[in-house]
N, C-alpha and C positions, 0 to 999 in steps of 0.2 A: 516391970513392963510387961502389958498384956498384949500379946501377939493378935491378929486379927488377919484372916487370909493368908495368902503368900506374899512373904515381903519382898519387896524392890528393891532397885538400888536407888530408886527416888526415896523410898522410906528410910534407907539408911543414910542418905544425905541430909533429908530433912531433919533427922532426929539430932543426927551429929552436928549439924548445924555448918555442912561443909558442902562444896559441891558435887555433881555426879561424878566430874574430872577426878576430883581429889579420892574418891571412893574408890574409882578405877584405877588410880595410881597406888593405893592400898593393897587391891587385891594383885595387883601385877608388879608388888615388891618394888616400887620405885623407890630409889634413895633421895628424890626430890622432895621429900617431907621430914618436918621434923619429928622427933620421937613422941611429943605431946599429942600432935595431929593423929599420927599412926595409931598411938594407943585407943584414942578416942574413939575413931572409927574402926577398930578392931573389936572393942567391947560391945560395940552397937551390933556388929556383925554377927557377933556370937549370942548377945542378947534376944536378937530377931529371930537368930537361925538362918538368916540368910544365906542363900546359896546362888552364885552367878550362874545366869542361864547362856551357857556357851552358843545356843541356837539363836538366842534375840541378839546377842552380840554380832553374830556372824551375820545375821540379816541386816544390821544396820551398817555392817562394814563392807556387806557384799562380798564377803568372803569366808570361808571357814577358817577355823583355827586348826590349818593342817600345813605342815610341811611337807614337800616331797624330795624324794631322793630318787634321781633319774639316773640309771647306768647303761652301759653296755661294755661291761669288762669281765676278760675271763678270770682274774685272780679274785676268787671266793673270799679268801682273808681279807684282801683290801676291802671289800664291800663291808664286812663285817665291821673294820676297824674304823671306818667312816661313820656307820652305823650308830657304831658305841660312843664316838665322839658327838655326834648330833644329839643322841637319846641323852648324854651328861649335860649337853646346854639346854634341852628343853627341859629337864627335869624342875619340877615346882614352878612351871609355869603352865600355861592353859594349852598350849601347844601339842599336838601328836604328830606322828611321823607316819607318811605312807610310802611302800617302795614302789617303784615303777621300772622293770626293766624293759629297755627298747633296744630293737634290732638296727644299728647303722648303716647297714646294707639293703635295707628294707626299702623299695619304692614307696611305701606308705608311712614312713616314720614320721616326717612331721606333722601328718595327719592323724597318726596315732597318738602323738604327743598333745594335739592341739584339742582331742578328744578328752583325754586323761585331765588335761587342766582345765578347761570348761566344766566338765561333769564334775569333779572334786572342789571347785572354785578355789584353788590353793590359796594360802597367802605368801606362800613363797616356796621357791624349789632349790634344791642342792644338785648341781649337776657336774658327775662325776667325768674323767676322760676315758675314753676319747670323745664324748659325747658333748664334753665342755668346750670342746674345740671346734665347734661348728657354729660358724656365725648366724646360721638361718636358725638355729633353736634360740640365739640369743633375740634376735629380731621377732620370733613369736612369743617370746615371755613379754617382750615391750609392748608388742601391739595387744597383748592380753592383760597388761596390767599387772602382771604376777612377777612379784620380786624375785629376783635370781641372784646366785654366786657361783662362781666357776672355779674348781679345782682343776690345776693344772700345773705341769713340772718347767711352765715357765710362765711371765706376765703376760697376759692376754686382754686386760680391762683395766678399770679403773679399781681403787682399793675397795671402794664400798661392795665391788661385784666378783672381788677374787680372791682366792689363796691359793698360794704358788709354792714351791719349791725350789731349790737351787740344784737341781739334778746336774746339770753340766757341770759345775765348778767341784762337788764333791765325789763325780765320778773320776774328774781327773785327779783329785786328791787320791782318791783310791787306786788309779793306776800309776801314780807315781809313786806309792807305798810299795807296789809290785816292783818297780823299775829300781827302787831303793833296795829292795833285798836281793838284786842283781839279776833280774828276770830282762831278757833282750828279747825272746821271743814269745810275745803275747797274744793269745787268741781272744776273739770277742764272741758271745753269744747277744747277737741282737734283739732287740724287741720287735714286734709286728709293724709292718709299715702302715704307715697313717697314725702312728700313737706319737703324739709330741713327746712323751717320755723316752721312747726310743731314739726318736732324732737327738732329743738333749743328752742322754747318755753316750751314744755312739759319738755325739762332737767331743764331749768331755774326754772320753777315752781316745780320740784319735788325735786331740791337742796335745794331751801328755805325751806320748808318743813322738809327734813332731817336736816338740820343745827339746826332748831328749836327743833327737836325730836317730829314732829307732824307726826302720822301716816297716809299713804294715801293709804287705802283700793280700789281694782279696783272698787268697787260699785261706787265711788266717781269721777270716769273718764268715760266721755262719748264722742265718737267719732263725730265730725263735717266735712263738707267740705267747710266752708267759705260761707255758703249761710244762708237765714234767717230761710228756712225751718228747714235746718239741726239743726241750733241753737236752734228752736223749740222744737224737737223732742228730742236733747240731754238735754234741761232743764227739760223737761216733765219727762225723766228717772231719773235725782237727784233730782229733787224735792218729787219725789215718795218714797225716803228714808226715813226712820225711825231711829234714828232722822235726819232731813234732813239737808243741809249744811245751815250754815249763811252766807256763800259767795260763789261766782262764778267767778272765772277767764275764760274769752272766749279768744280764741285765734284768734278773729278777731271781728270788730265792728258790722260786719253784723249780725254774730252769737249771739252776745250780745243782741242786738235788739230782738233778738228772744227769749234769755232767759227772759227779761224783759217783754215782751208779754205772756210769759207761766206764770210768776210770777205773773201779772195781773189777768190772769186767775182764779188763784187759791185765789186773793184777798190780795196778801201779797204785803206790803208798801215797796218801795225800798228809803232808805237803813235800815229802822227800822227793817224789817223781812228779807231782803236780800241785801247784799252788791254785785255790779257786777262791774268788770273791763274788759274792751274791749282792744283790739289791732288794730292799724291804726291811729285812730282819724279822719276817714273820715267826712264829712259833717254831717252824720246822728248822730254822739257822741255828740255833741252841739245842735242838734234839737230836741233829744227824750227828756222826763222829767222822773225823774230828768235828768241833764246832764250827760252824762256818763265820768266817770273816765276811760283814756284808756291810751296807749302807743302810742306818736306820732311817725308814722314811716317816715323817711325823703324819700318817695318815689319820690317827685317832684326834690328833689336834686340830689338823686341817679340818676334820668334819664339825668340831666343837667349835672352831673359830668362824667356819662358813654359817652354822646354824644361828651364832649369836648375833652375826652381821644380819643374818635374814630377819629377826623379830626386834631388832633394835628401834628403840622409839616408840613400841606397841604402848597404844592409850597414853601417849604423852611422857611413856617413860625416860629414864634418863639412857641416853647414846653413851657406851662406853667405847671408846675405838678397841678394835681387834685387828690383831696383826693381819696383814696382806701376804707376808714372806715370812715361811716357817723352814729352819734350816734343816736338810738332814745332815747325820754325822756318820763318819767310818765307824764302825765296831770292829776292834781288831781282836781275833779269837785264833785259833788254832790251825786254820786250813791254809795258811801261808806260812813259807820259810824261805829259804835261799835255795837255789835250783841247785841240784846234785851234780850235774854235768853241764 
């Protein structure tokens, strides 16, 4: 078959004897086609040397084939995990990912986001916490006709727009594990104010203690901001108590590493003198000594599921339901043991 000029999707459809939508479905690997039709279209595409024009398709769609990741999160590892999941979902598709940090404390945050969405003409946007918890951002996405998915530690939206985790329940389980080891004086390194994750994790911790009839004085709660330094400062405050706690739950692994550092500075043995549990299961959890008992947060899976929700049904492709609730799990390692006193 002789090629003349730059082949178009119309050429492929005409020669293959199918519609443009069918060609588009083949390009986007839709499962809504039988094998014979798919093979015939793929043969014509290969013979013509047809290459899809994303610019032309973007003009027709009035959107670029771009998925945005918007965040204001102090945990770099979590951001990397979400990116990894999203890139896995977008692999072998025509979509690319762009990343945009925002400052939730900035008076121009909404204007900055509007400019970003309008300039990039995004097909959709994945909102990480705590940005995802801001309803004004969701209203902006709806106003601009931009698809969105929110990532959060609790359900805030319908299934189409949500990937959530069971933070409260799994932290309750982690705290019950400490109680089952015999711990009665348990400290909490809480997450930053304004984060739904911090609220959910604290509530799970408090519920477990209340159910066991264990008191929680305010002196056993120290605030952090998901950084190593804040975990170090919080631990120093908790370990100054008399009697000091025999166990500490930290709302992130990074802060838990700070707790471990503070304990070592005081000559405490982990877990003989102090048991510690973190949250996230980032690489640091298995790299410290002893390895950290922690909650595995499914951030990679959340990123993957969220991205698949955003591109679902593109060009008439099949819509495969993606989960909206992804469960965190307790990972038991060597940093927890019974109290020595």
